[in-house]
N, C-alpha and C positions, 0 to 999 in steps of 0.2 A: 511402605512408602505411600503417602497420601498426596495426590495431586489435586489442587484446588483451582476452580475456574469460576469467575464471577462475571456478572453482566457489566459491560463497558458503560462508564458514566459520562464520557465525553459526548457532548451534544451531537445528535444525528449519527452516532456511531452504531451501526447495525450488525457489525461482524461479531463473531464469537471465536475464541482462541482454540476451541477443540470441537470437532464434529463427532457424531455418533460412531462413524466408521473408525476414527482414530481412538475414541474411547474404548471401543471393542477390542482393538489391538492391544492397548495398554492393560486393560483388565485381564485379557487372556494371558498376559505375561506376568500376572501376579500383583499388579499395582492397583491401588484403590483410587477412585475418582469421585470427588464431591463437587457438584456444579450447582450454581444458584438457579432457583426456579425461574423458568422463562428466559434464561440467559441466551438461549439459541433461537428464541421465537422469531425475532426480526430477521434472522438469517434463514428461516424456513425449517428449523429443527424443533420438534416438540419434546417436552419432558419425557413422554412415553418412549421416544426413540432412544434417548439417553439411558433410560432405565433398562430397556431391552439390551443395551450395549454393556450393561454391568455397572453403570454409574449410579450414584446416589444423589437425590435432589434435596437441596436445603433452601429454606426461605431466607436465611440470614447471611448477608455478605460478611458481616463482622465475624460470625462463627467460622465461616470458611477461611477467612484470612488468619484467624487466630489459631486454627488447628492444622492447617495443611503444612506439608514439608516442602512442597514445590508449588509455586503459583504461576499458572500459564495465563498470559494476558495478551490482548492486542497492543494496548498502550501501557506504559509504565504506571504503577499505582499513583493515585492522587494523594494529597496530604492526608485526607481522611482515611483512605484505605491503608496508608502507611502506619497510621496510629493503631490499627487493628492487628498488625503483623507481630503478634506476641511471640510466636514460635520461630521468628527470623527465618522464614522459608527462603529458598533459593527462587529468585524471580527470573522468568524468561519472558521477554516482551520487546516491543519497539520503544526505544528510549529517546527518540528524537524530540519529544515534547515533555521530557522529564524535568522536574525541579532539580536544581543543582545539589541540594542536600541529600537527595536520594542516593547519589553515588557514594556518599561518605557514610551512609547509615546501614545499607543492606548489601548483601552479596547478590549479584545479578548477572545475567547475560543479556547484552544488548544485541538483538538479532539484526538491527540496522547496521551493525558493524561487521557483518559477515564478509570476509575477504572474497574478492571476485576471482576465485580459483576454481578449477574444474571439479574437484571433489566436494566443494561447498555449494555447488549449484542447486542441489536438492533442498538446501537449507536457506536459500537466499530470499528473504521476504521482500527486499526491494525489487528484485527482478520479477517475482510473481505478482506483486501488487501493482508495480508500475506498468506491467503488461496490461493488466485490466484497466488501469487508469487511462492509458492511451486509447484503448478500445472504446471505453465509455466516453472519453472526451470527444472523439470523432462522432459517435452516435448522438451525443447531446447537442453538439454544435449544429449538425445537420438537421436535427429535429427542431432546433430553435429557429432555423432559417425559414424564410417564407418562400424559398425556392427549392426545387428538386435538385438532387446532386448530379445525376448523369446528364450527358448530352442526349437529348431526345429529338429525333427528327420525325415529325408527324404531319398528317395532311393539313393540320391547322397551323403549322409553323414549326420552326426549329427553336429548341431551348438550349442555350449554352450551358456547359457544366459549371458547377460551383468552382471558384478558385480559392484554394485553402493554403494558407501559409503556416508552417509549423516551425517554431523556434526550439532547438534542442533535439538532438538525435540519439538520445540514450534509449533505453528500453521503452519508455513511455512514448517518446516522440516517434520512434520507428513503428510502433504498433498503431499510433494515431494515423500516421501516414499510410500504412498498409490498409487500415480499415477504411479510411476516406477514399483511397484509390479503388478498393473493391466495390465501394458504393457508387463509383463512377465520377468522382470529383477530379478536377485537375489539381494536383498537389505539388506545392513548392516547399522546400525545407532548407534550413540553414543551421550551422553549428560552427563554433570557433575551431573545432578540431577537424583538420583537413581530412583525416582518415575516415571520417563518417560519410564522405562523399560516395564511396562505393556502396556503403550500406543503404544510403538514401536511394541510389539508383536501383538497388536490388528489390526495393518495395514499390518501385514505380514512381518515385517522386523526382522532381527536377531540383537538383542541388544548386543553391545560390551561395556563392563565396562571400558575398556581403549584401546587405540590404540598405539602399538609400531612398527607395521609393516605396512607401507603405500604402499607396493608393491602389485601387483596383482589386483588392482582395475582399471576398465575401465573408470569409472566416479567418481569424487568426487564433492559433492555439499556442500557448507558451508553456513549455515543459522543460526548460533548461535548468538543470540542477534539481535539488530536492528541498521541498518546503520543510521547515521555515528558514533555510539557509541559502536560498537561491539568489542569484544576482538580479538587480533591477535592470531590465532591458528596455521596456517601454516607459519612457519618462513623460511628464506632461507635455514637453515640447514635441516629442514624437507622436504622442496621442493626438495632438491637435491636427496632425497631417492625415490621420486615418479617417475614412469616411464614416459619417454618423450611422450608416446602415450596417456597417461591418460588425459581425458577431465576434466577441472576444471571449475565449475560455482561458482563464489563467489557472493552470494546474499547479505550477511550482512556486508562484509568488513573484513572477517576473515583471508584473505591472505595478508601477508606483502606487503605494497605498493611498495617496491623496486623490487618485483618479476615480471618478464615479461616472457611470453611464448606464442607461437602461439596457444597453446591449453588452455590458461587461459582466461576466459571471466568474466569480472567484471560487474555484472548485478544488480545494486542497485535500479532499478525502474522497475521491471518486470511487475507490473500491467499496466503500460503504453503500453506494447506490446499487451495487450488484453483490450484495452481502453473502448470498449463498455460494456463488462461485469463488468469491474472495476468501471466505472462511474455509472452504475446501482446500484451497492452495496454501493459506496461512497455516492451517492445522497440519498439513503434510510437511511444511517447512519446519514447524516446531517439533513435530514427531521425529523427523530425521535428525534434527540437532540434538534432541534428547537422547537418541540412540548413541550419539557420539560421547556424551558425558555421563551416561548411566550404564552400569554393569548389571544387566538383567539377571544373570546367573547368581551374582553375589548380592543382588538387591541393594546396591549402594552406588554412590557417585564414584566416578573414576575421572578425576580432573587432572589431566596431563597438561600442564602449562607449557610444555615444550611443543605442543601441537599448536600450529599457527591459527587455527580456527578458534580454539579455546582461548588462547592468549589475546587474540584480537577483540573478542567479544566480552571478556570478563570485566566486571566492575566490582570493586571491593577488595577486602583483605584476602590473601591467598591462604586461608585457614585450612586446617586438616578437616576432612569430612568424615 
């Protein structure tokens, strides 16, 4: 069984779908891995590390796509990459940005559709990557501010803490709130789901049932839903009520696309900004999922479509393997 890994071609994507540690585990179990030259470079992994893990390095994306039995990727293959998939490999990736025809042409597993159940937690790329998105969103926002985050009482005077408003209390929002709170900011958060109030309080944020006044916040982070399918929360009319000095970090696409401001930053792929950590978690997710669908002793796929994880993530015809 040959697993192929290529360098991601989406602009500014620095992650890689497999790390040397995971490559070592797979090759130790008898699988072969072929990875594109420098595919892990932007995530901090050298070709030498992959070679020591038992993987082979190849210069050609086309050759990898044409010969592998399984293709591990961060994002679903592009049109060009699909044209190279001569061997019809099984694709495992995040399909949120996939072209529609891909679902009709190839067999694949969309890891973004992993069900939120306890035994699937180790495979859940949305949880692992959203966690890092929230962390990085808070760091980025505070770094962009011209003020320090915590309350500081000094002999020269007192500095008030930053006031940060967070929309959406999923994994990303909760981590953003927790990180901002740890850095000393005064954190406010809101979500349409009433049950998130307790979670908000658990990370030290003040829960707001509704927002009618958008003034007075130094930073606003929007992470409600998942890009590119998230609802628009900040419309032009609402934006006009926000202070010009407020830093806005739009993680999920909750700010109307017609809005432009020097203090508005649309950051829909924050895990790529901490690619080493993000790749480590993604590679662990994909490895744990692969263990579910592959019989290592028989060296073949074991696709049980009665399994709710397999059935929820599968794309394509349920052909025999």
